[in-house]
N, C-alpha and C positions, 0 to 999 in steps of 0.2 A: 774594889768594891763596886758592885753593880747598883746603879741608882734606879729608882722607880721611874718608868717612862712618864713624861709629862702628860700624855693622854690618859693615864690612870690616876692622876691627882684629882682630888675632890674640889680644891680651890679653883674658882673660875678666874681665868686670865682676861683682863680688859686691857686693850691697847690705849695708851695715854699719849696724845700728841695732837698736832694741828696741821701736819703736812698732808695735803690731800692725796698725793701720790702714794705716800706711805700708808695712809688709811685705806686706800683702794687695794694696795697689795695685801695688807693684813686682813682685809675683809674676805679674802679668798682662803684664809687659813682657818680650818675648822677648830683649831685650838683657841681662837680668839672669840670669846663669848659676849663681848661688849666693848664700848669705847667711852673714853672721857677726854675732856680737854679743859683748858682754863685760859683766862685772858693773857697770862704771861706767855704760854705756848703759842697762842694765836698771834700775839705781837711779834714774837720771834719768827713766825712763819710768814709775816708780812700781810696778815689778814686785815682788811680795812672795812669790809661790809659784813657785819656780824650775821645778819639774817641770811644773806646769800650764801655765806660759808656754811651755816647750820643746815640750810635746806639741801645744799650739795652733799654734805655728809650724810644726811638722812637718805638721800637717793642712792648712796653708795652702799650703806651698811644693811639695808633692809629692815627687818623687824628687831634686830638686836638692840638692847638698851644702850642709850648714849646720854652722857651728862654734859649740859651746857651751863655756864655760870653767869649769875647776875654780876653787874659791875658798879652799881651805885654804892655809895656809903650811907645813904639815908634809907631807913626801913620802908617808908611809904613808896619810894621809887623802886626799891628792891621788889616790893610786892607787885607793882605794875609790870616790871620787867619779867618777873617770875611767871605771872599769869600769861603774858604774851608768849614767852618762850615755850611754856607747857602746851600752848595751843598749836604748835607746829607739828606735833606728832605724839601718838599714844605711848611710844617707847622712850620718851624723854624723861629724864630725871633732872630737875633744876637744882643746880649747886648754889647753896646759901652758905656764906661763911659763918662760922660759929659766933663771931662778934663783928662789929664794924671797926674802923680804925681808931675809934675812941674807947675801945674795950667794952662796949655795950653789948650785952648778950642778946642774940637774935631770937630769944625764946618766944615772945609774943607773935612775931612774924612766922616762925616755924609752926606754932600751934595753929595759927589761922590758915596758913596754906595747906598744911597736912590735913586739917579738919575739913577743908574744902575739896579734898581728894587729889591735890597736886602732889605728884611723886617728887620727893626731894632727895638730894645728896648733900648732907650737912658736911661741910669741908673745913679743913685747916685745924682739926683737933689735934692736941698733943698730950692731953692728960685724961685720966679716967674720971676725974671730977667733971670735966667737960662732957664726957660720954654720959655720965649720970644726969647732968643737966639737960642734955638733948633728949634722952630717953623719956624724961618727964613731960616733954611737950610734943613728942611725935605721936601721931595717931596710930592705934593698934589696928586700924582698918585700912590704912594706906601704905603701900609698899614704899620703902625708903632705904637709903644707904647712909652709913655713918663712916666718914673717911678720917682715919687716924693716920697722921703722917709719920709712920714708923721710921722712914729714912732720915727725917729731920731729928727725930729722937736719937737715932744712932750717931748723927753728926755731932751731938753734944757729949759723946763719950758714954752714953747710957745704952744698956742692952734693951732693945725694944720688945724682945720676945715675951718676957713675963708680963709687961704692960698690955701687950696685944692679947695674950691668953686670958687675962682678966677682963679685957673688953669683950671678948667672945662670950665669956660667962655672963657679963652684964646684959648683953643683947639678947640673951635667952628669954628675958622678960617680955620681949616684943617680937613675936614670930614673923612679923612683916618687915622687920628691920634687918639689914645685912651689913656686916662689918667689912670695910675696905681697908686693906693694908696699902696705904698710899706712899708714894715717893720711894720705892725700893731703890737700893743702891747697887745691887748685883743680882744675878740670876738665882743664886742660892736662896735669896729671900722668898722665892716662889715655894721652895720646899719648906722653909721656916713657916710660912703662912699656912701651908697645907697641914703641917704637923700639929698645929695648935687648933685646927678647925676653923680658921678664918674663911669667910665665905668668898671673898673676892680679893684679888691683888691687881692694882693698876701698874702697868709696866710700860716704860717709854720704848720707842721704836729701836733705839740703839741697843738697849738691853735685850729686847726680843730678838734681835739679829743673832744673838748667841745661843738661841734654842737648839740649833743643830749640834752644839757641843755637849749637850746633856748626855752623860754616860760614856763619853769618849774615852778610849783607852789612854791612860796617862803616859805610858811609855811612848805610844805613837804621838801623843801631843808634845812630848819632850823632843822627839825627832823633828816634828814640824817646826818647833821653835828654833832648833839649831839650823834647819834649812832656811828659815826666814832671815836669821842673822847673817848667814853666809850669803844669801842672795842679795840682801840689802848692802852688805859691804862690797860685793862685786859690782853692783849697779852704781854705787857711789865712786868706784874706781880708787878706793883707798890703797895707798902704798906706804910702806915704811922703809926708807933707805938706810943702809948701813953706812955709818960715817967712819 
């Protein structure tokens, strides 16, 4: 079965990561329409100077949208960080977690920032009740993203596709808000997101490395697999002696 080329999909692919070399390489790929990162990815990449990292990313990616996240657990400090981060570039979306660690909804903060024209990426949502809550406080005048972590939903044994399809429908109430299929677990999720009309999918660098496999002939892929096993066995020098 021939698959639709990735270049013909409607869903926008954003690269998710904090490795500057990887970001630089992906910035040259016309399929990548934007970038996201988060404190966990930044920590894994050894980032220590938040501002310097963000400014370097902005210099690499040009005018494409990019999301940087606040990291305080207090809403007043989140607001200060959000306004500062937003001042670094017009293509920045500031990531605000849907709640803090005390399960307190960030609604007042979201309403205040969105009303002030700060482009937001509301992150870490896993339910459509959360989507509804966020939609009630987002401004219809300010561009925003709503990130539902479909991969984490799948990790619990639930099929994320129906939930994401309903989220697409809900976001129709705000034409300035776009749904992000966040934390995909496999390349196939790009096609899932496209099929339901999801606006954006954020994909890690390791999954993006599999893009050349899209549409590959399965018989040829089978042969490649056999060759890989044979080559690895030969390289390891495995022997089975007859006793």
